[in-house]
N, C-alpha and C positions, 0 to 999 in steps of 0.2 A: 408208626404206620408205614407200610411198605407198598410198593406199586408193582404189580406183576407185569409180565410182558404185554398183556392186553390193555394196559393203561388203567385198569380198574383199581381204585383206591381201596385198600383193605386195612382195617384196624387190627392190630395184633390181639389175639384172644385175651391175654392177660397183660394189664398195664402195670408194669413194675415202677417202683418209686419208693419214697420214704414210707415206712410201715408204722401203723398205729396198732398197738396190741390191745385187743378187746379182752378184758378179764372180768368184767362185771362190776368192778368197784373203783376204777381209777381213771375213767375217761374224762378228759377236760374239754371245756368249750373250744379252746384253740385246736385241739386234736379233732374234735367233731367237725369244725369248720373246714379243716384240711381234708377230711374225708368227703364232706359235702361238695367241695370244689374240685375233687379229683386230684388234689395235690399230694395225696397219700393213699395207700391201699391198706385194708385191714388184715390183720392176722388174729387168730383165736388162740388164747393161752390154753395149753392142754389141761391145766388144772381147772380152768373155768368150764371147759367143755365137759369134763368129768363131773363137775358140780351139776351141770344141766342134766347129765345122764342120771345122776342120783335123784334129782327132783322128778324126772320123768318116771323112774321106777317107783318112787314114793307114791306118785299119783295113781299108778296102776294098782298098787297094793291097797291104797285107801278106797279106790273106786270099787275094788272087789269086795271090800268089807262093808261098804255103805254108800249111800247116794251122795254125789257131789253136785253142787249147784252148777247148772249150765251143761253138765254132762249127763247126769241121770235125771235132770229136771229141765223145764223150760227156763226162760230168762225174763227178768223184769217182773211184770205182773203175772207171768206164767210160771213163776218160781215153784208153785206148788203142784204143777202138772207133771206127773211122772213120765219119764221116757223109758221105754222098754230097753233092756240090755242089747237086744239084737238090732235096735234102731238107733243106737248112740252115734254111730258114724254118720248115718244118713241125717240124723238130727243136727249134727255139727255142720254138715254141708248146707242144710237148709238154713241154719243160723247165719252162715257166711253170706249166702246168696241174698237172704232177706235184708241183711244189714249193709249190703254194698249199695246203698241208695244215696250216695253223695250227689251233690248237684253244684252248679256254678262252673266257673272257669277251671281248667286244669292247672294245677300248681306248678310253679317253676321247678326245674330239675333239682337244683341244690336243696330245696326244702324237702323234696321226697327222698333224696339220698341221705340227708341228715336224719330223717325219720327211720330209714332202714338201719342205719348205724346205731341209733339209739335203741331200737327194738332188739337188735341182735345183742347189744351189750346188756340190756335189761334181762333178757332171757338167760344170759350167762351168769346172772346174779343168783339164779337157782331157785326161784320160788314159783315158777309158772306150772311145772309139771308137763310141759310140752315136749314133744320128741325133738331131740337135737338136730334132726334134719332141717328144721326151719332155720336154725342158726346158720347151718352150712349154706342154705340157699340165699339167705339175706346177705351174708358176707360175699358170696360168689357174685351176686348181682352187683355189689359195689365194685368188685374187682373187674367185672366185665363191662362196667359202665352202662348197665341197663337198669331200668326202673319201671315200676307200674305206673299207669295213668291214674292220678288221684284228683278228685274234685275238691273244690275249696270248702263247700259247706257241708256240715253233717255232725260235727262235735259241739258239745256245750260245756266242756270242761269236766265231764264225768267219764272219760274214756273216748278216744277218737275212733268210734265204732265204725263209721263208714269208710274212713281212710284205711284203716287196718283190714276191714273186710275186703275192700278192693285189692289191697296188697296180698291178702291171703289167697284170693281167687287167682291172682296172677302167679303166685308161687305154686299153686296146684295145677295151673295150666289152662284155666277157664278163660282168662283174659290175656291179651297180648302184651308182650314187653315192648318198651320203647327205649330209646337211648342212643348214645353215641356209637356204641358197639354194633348197632343195627343200621343207623341212618347213613353212616359213611361207607357202607359196603354194598356190593351187589348181592343182595340177600338171595340165597338159593330158593327161597319160597316167595319172593316178591317179583312176580311177573304181572305187570299191570294190564297187559292186553296181548293177545296173539297177533303178530304182524299180519298184514294183508297177504293173501295167497296170490303169488304171481300167476300170470297167464301160463297155462300148460296145455299141450295138445289134447291129452286125455289121460285119465288116471284109471287103471284097471281096478276092478272090484277086489275086495279082500277075499282071498280064497276061503277063509274060515267063515265068512258071512255071505253066502250066495245071494241073499236078498238085496244086497247093496249094489246098485248099478255103477258103471263107470261114471266118473265126474267129468263133464265136458270142460273144455277150456273156458276160462273166465278172465276178464281183464284185471279185476282186483276185487277181492271180497274181504271186507274188514273183519268179519267173523263168520265162520262156517257153522250153520245151524245143524242140529242133530238130524240124522236121517229119520223120516217118519216111521219106517219099519222098526228102527231101534227104539224110538220114543214109545212105541206101542208095546215093547217087550215088557213083561212083568218084572218089577223091581223087588229086590229083597226088602222085607218089611222094615228092617232096622237101618237101611241105607237112606239117607236124606239126599236131596238133590244138591249138587255143588253150586255155590253162588257164581254168578256170571261176572262179577267184578271183585276187585280186591277190597272187600268190606270187612275182613277179619272178624267173622262172627264167632260166637262161642261154640265149641264142640260139646255135645252132651256128655255129662259125667256118668261114669258107670259105677254104681255102688255095688260092692261085693256083698251079696246077701245069700246066705246058705252056700257060700263057696262058689258062686257063679258070677261071671262078669258079662254084661251085655254091651257089645260095641267095641270099637278100637280102644286100646289102652296102652299107656306107657307107665310102667311101674318103676318104683325107686325114687329116692329123694336125697341121696347122699348120706343117709343114716346107716351106721354100722351096728345099730342096736335094734334091728327090726323086731316086729311082733309076729308070732306064729299066726298064719292065716290058713283058711281053707284053700283048696286048689283054685287057681286063677286061670281063666281062659285068656289067652294073650292074642288079641287080634292086632293086625298091623295098623299103623296110621298112614294113610295113603293120600297123596296130594293130587289135586285135579290139574292136569297138565295144561288145560285150556286157560287157566287163570294163574297158575303158579302158586296157589294156596292150598292148604290141606283140606281134604274132604273125606267123607266116610269111605270105607273100603268099597271098591267096585264102581267108583265114579268113572264115567266114560271120558275118553280122550276125544274131544270134538275136533278132530282133523287139524293137526299142526300144519305149518307151511309145507306144501308138497306131499303131505301124507293123505291117504285115501279118506274121503269124508266118512265119518262114522266109525273110524278105527277105534276099538275099545280096549280099555284096560281089562285085565283078567277079571272076569265076573261082572263086567260092566253091562249096563242095559244094552241089549241088542247083540250081545256076543256070548257064546257059551263060556262057562267057567273054564279058565285055563287057556283061552285062545291066545295064540302068540301075536304080538304086535310086530308088523314088518318094519324093517329099517328104512332108511331114507331120510331126506331132509324133514325135520319136524317130528320124526318118530323117535322113540326111545332108542338110545344107542349106548355104547359103553359096556353094558352087561348083556346086550341083546334083549330078547323078549323077557317079560316078567316070568318068574318061575314060582312054583308053589313049594316053599320050604326046601328048596334045593332040587325039586323034581324038574324034569325038562319042560321047556315051554310047550304048551299045547297038550300037557299030560291029562288035563281034565281034573286035576286035584281040586279040592274044595276052595272056594274063593276066600274064606276067612283065615287061611293059614298065612304065616309071616312070609314076606318076600324080601329079597335083598335090595339094596339101593340100586337105582338106575339113574342115568344121566340124560338130560334133555339136550339136544343139539343147541349149542350156544352157551353152554356152561352151567345152566341152572340145574340143581341137583335135588332129587327127591330122596328123603331119608326114611327108611322103614326100620323100626326098632322093636326088638324083643328084649325086655329087661327083666331079670328075676326080681321077685320081692326080696326085701332085706332078710338077712339070716335071723333065726330066732334069738331072743335076748339071752344073755348068760344067766339071768335070773327070771325063770318063767313066771308069767302072770297066773292068777288063780283061775280066771275064766277066759275063754278064747276071745281074742281081740278081732275086730273086723276092720277092714280098711276101705278107703274109697280111692279108686285109681282114676286119674284124669288124663285125657289126651290133650295136649297143648294146642290152643288155637292160634290163629294169626301167625306172626313171625315165628313163634315157638311151637307151631303145631306139631312138628316132630322135633325132639331135642337135637339141637345142633351143638355138638361138643365144642367148647371154647367160645360159644356165642351167647347162649342164654343158660341159666341154671336148669338142671334137670328137674322136671316137675316133682313136687313132694307128694307122697302118698298120705292122704288125710287119715287120721286115726281118732278113736274116741278121745274126747277131752281136748283135742288140739284147738278147736275153733274158738271157744271162749278164752282159752289161755292166750291166744295171739291177740285177741281184741282188747284184753284188759290192760290198757295202757293209754297214756296221753302222749305217745311218742311224737305225733305230728305237732301238737301245741308246743312241746318241748323243743322240737327241731326249730320251729319258727321263733321261739323265744331265744334260743341260743344264737341263731343268726342275727336276730334283732340286737341282742346284747353285744355281739361282736362288732356289728356295724356302729351301734351307738357308742360303744367304748372307744372305737377308733376316732369318731367325730369329737367326742369329749376331749381326747388327747390333742387333736388338732386345734380345738378351741383355745387352748393355752397359747399357741403361737399366733392365732388370729387376734385374740384379745390383746396380746402383748404389742402387736403392730399397731392396733388402734390406739392403745395407750400412748405410744410414742407419737402418733400422728396428731393427737390433741394436746401434746405436752402434759399428760396426766401426772398426778402425784403418785409416787411409789409408796407413800406412807401407808396406804390401805393394804399393802402387801408385806409389811414388815413382820418379821418372825415373832417379835414380842406380842403383837396384836393377836395372833392366832394361837400362841402358846396359852393364852388365858382362856380360850374356848377351844380345846383341842379336838375338834371334830376332824377325823382323818381326811375327809374330802377337802375341807376348807384349807387345812394345813398344806395339803398336797398342791392345790390350785395356786395358792399364793407362792409356794416354793417354786413351782414350775415357771411362773411369770418372771420371778427374780432370776432364775437360771437362764432363761432364754434371753433376757435383757442384760445379763451380766451385773445384776444389782446385788449389793451385800444384804445380809440378813437384817441389818439395821440401817436402812437408807438414810443419808443425812438430809436435813431440811433444805428446800429449794428456795433461795431468796427471790422474792418477787413473783412467785408462782401463785396459782389459785389456792384459796384456803382449802377447798375440797371440790371434788369432781361430781358429776351426775352419777346416779346409781349404777348405770351401765358399767362404770369403771370402779367406783368406790365399793360397791357391794358384790363385785364379781366373785371374790373367793368364797363368800358365804353362799351365794346362790349356786354357783357352779359346783361348789363342794358338795351340796346336797345331791346334785345329779351324779357325781362320781360315787358317792356313798350308795345311792339307789341302784346304780348299775352294778356295783360290786356285790350288793346284796342279791340282785337278780342272778348274777353269775353263780353265786354260792348255792342258791336254791336249785338252779338248773343242774348243777353238777351233783347235788344230792339225788335229784329225781332220776337222772340218766344212769345212775350207778346203784340203783336199788330195785328190788322186785316190787311191783305194785299190783300184781295179778290178784284177782278174786275168783275162786278161793286161792289162798296162799299156802303153798306146801311148806310145812315145817322143815327146816334144814336137817333136823335129826330123824325125820321120817315118821314121827309119832302122830302127827295130826295135820289136818288142813283147816285153815282159819278163814271164815267168811268175814269180810271187813269192808271198810270204805276208803282204803288207801288210794283208790283210783280217783277220789274226789280232789281235784287240783286247786284247792283253795290257796295253799302257799304260793303256787306259781301265779295264779291270777292276781292276787293281791300285790305280789312283787312287781309284776308287769305294770299294773295300774300305778303303783308308786313311782316306778321308773319313768312312765309316761308323763306324769305330773311334774316330776323334777326336770325332765328334759324340756317341757314347755317353759318352765321358769327361766332356764338359762337361755333358751331361744329368744324369749322376750327381751332379755338383756342384750343379746346380739343385735336384734332389730333396733333397740334404743341406741346402741353404739353406732350403728349405721346412720341413723338420723343425726347423731352428733357430728359425724364426719362431714356432713353437708352443711353444718352451721358455721358461718364465717367467724362468729363470736368465740368459738372454741378452737378453730384451726388457724384463723388468720388468712384463710384461703378464700377464693371466690365461692359464692353460694353453689351448692351441689357439685362442687369441684369442676365447674365448667372452665374450659380453657380457651373459649372464643369470646365473642361479644358479651356484654353484660347480660343480655337476654338468653344466653345459652342455658340449656337444661342440664348439661353435664350428666351426672350419675343420678339425677332425680328419680328416674324410673325404677332404680334398684329398690327404693323404699316400697314401691307398690308390689314389685315381685316378691320381696322378702315377706311383706305382710300377707300376700296371697298364700304363700307357703305356710306362714305362721297360723293362718286361719285353719288350714288343713291339720296342722299339728295340734291346734287347740281342740278340734273335733275328735282327734285320736286320743286326747288326754281325758276324755269323759270316761270314768271308771266302768269298765265292762263288768266288774264284779257286782255292780249295783243292779244287774239284771236279775230276773226271776223267771223260773219255769216250773211247771208241774207236769210231769210226764208219766207215761206207762200206768195209766189209770190211777194216778195219785200216789203210786209207790215211791216214785222218785220226785220229791217235792221241792227240790232245790238244785242249783247248778252253779259252778264256779265261773263259767264262761271264760276259762283260761285261753281257749283257742281264739276267741274273739279279741281278747286282750293282746295275744301274741301277734295277730294280724294288724291290730292297731299300732303295735310297737314297730312293726316293719315299715308301715306307712309313715309313722312319725319320724323314724330315722331318715327316711328319704326326704321328707319335707325339711327336716332340720339341716340337712346337707345344703339345701338351696339357700336357706336363711344365712348360714355361715359363709357360703360362697359369695353371696352379695356383699357381706361385710368385708370379706377378704379383698374383693375387687376394689371397693372404695378405699380401704386402708392403704393398699399398695398405690393407688392413684394419688391419694393425698401425700404419701411419703415421697413420691416422685416429684410432686409439685413444690415440696419444701426444699430449701437450700441444703445441699449435702445429702449423702446417703447414710442412714444410720448403720453403725457397725453391728448389725444383727443378722445372724445366719438365716433366720426365717425370711427376712426381707430379700436377701440375695437369692434365695431359692425361688420365692414367689415372683420377684421381678423378672427373673430369667424365663419364667414360664408363661406369664400373663402378657397379653397384647399391650403395646405401648400407645401413647397418644391420648389427648384429652379433648379431641374434637367431638361434636355431637354425632353419634353413630350408634347403630344397634349394638347392644351389649350382651346379646345371647351367647356369643362365642366366648366372651370374657367370663361369664358365669359358668359355662360348661368347663372351660379350662381350669377355673378355680375349684370346681367340684372335683375334678380329676386330680388336683394337686393336694387335696386334704389328706389322703393316706400318707403322702410323703412328709407333710408337715407333722403328722402324728408321730412319725418316727424320729423327729429331731431331738 
């Protein structure tokens, strides 16, 4: 980020850093998390993009030869309803709009970024038949650190239809972008209000609009209303009134039908394999200067500071087409008056011709763009393709190079191809698996410290015990505790020690091992799903056929998430049991609840309540989402995996487990501090240096917070 002379912080258009290559078949959960967190930027493997191009061309040929589901037909229960060839593009746009019905809270940025990366990688696997411009736009959004606004609810594990429809409309330009690349800058299109007009002696009328009288001096006007004579002027039928506040409404989409476009349009989408189209009328995208947001061509400039009331943009209400806007404070400057395709200001040229960019005093810039449609493909299609051109709303109402991706031009077949994925559920599952995996590794250190604090027996961790039942997770858990405590594979007997310990210590390898195995299984399934095409219909790689199938049904993912949640609950319950044991004088030889004051001190008693409160949340999250049932779309879709619900439960479960584990860590470190001598264990040295000292009765919220933040470090020991 750099800071210009005016002190305004601006984010560099492209954030460089470690690169993750997307090739459609080798993306890992770790790489995906790096992309989600902005720790890496994506790049597309050339061979993968060529694979996507071949898939797109295959879809064009197959569609020309016969009807494809969702392209030449309706969807769901409407699968038998034919769509006319000339209506396929408009049908796709209607499909996206109708399916963008998500609800609930907006999802966190990292979940949406992970979804974008997954969908780009899946499209590069080459089965969707979508135009490669969508891959370009998805990866560009990740590089620019912008993302669509996506609501939480909408998917049931048979494709994240609402989330991906909202994403598609953002890529097309119907919905605004959000993100770091926009929020940390003075956006050229973000003017929340026109400043109050200072007192002036008199403002002469605009020469080109004789009906406008001079404006008398005023003390301060928060917003100058439109002059009545101007309001009464007839408006162009296709021009809508500009909003009065920064509301970021959607701009109407112009579908190209019979080679005509109605309204402002921005063509192009980063594709270099475009499809031949009929002639396209290219109208400018014009921003309303009174609010700083984009508005249809011809919106009036409602008097900037010091400018004559009623001063109009070219073609605006109340001014003849081509009227020049005078300079002065608040008026357009930099390029002078608006011009008509290079014609002099005031020439009277038609109002729908493209105009060059102009600058508003104060630095805000309006961008007017004319972009050509992509060039024809090297392999022509059998029947003419149609396209849908969208002018971008909100922050991206006019494409800002280096700020947001250029809007993609929708083509026949794109809509369902983009929707056919569980990319959001996979994103949430990957993030949950990454978080849970870190916590499970940290648990080895926490459990080891608790074992030392209660003088537990190492026999339960002996290598020969686990060699007889070689479950990978159990073997690993036992080995990690031995490593962290410096124990040999065959620990010697301890004279005078307990014969055996409570389950929280004795059964730890077996129970925690199941959680490790379930987490690893979840990782494997996520990596299969994010590296394969799941689209329906699926384009055959050899170009011979398109297969209608149920690969979008996310049963493997949902079941793996449910299994991981149940296993996490089991090891969390052992953590809570160890926490209780740490407060038992019979096991530690220390005061009850590790109190350091009078005998009546509560010490760390409350940690049991806090941990069990979080454990109750975790228990509710472990209820299998895959046990759910739904009958949708007039009975055609009579089952669902509910993988999305399972993924959200997994995220909440990981958060709850971190609290349980942090409570145990606070108690274990407190107990070890109260024992004579410090154990020669690296985990204790790290934790003791970070956690607050003292055993007096006091609020332990900060202790638990510090312990939670310490878990990633313990996971790396």
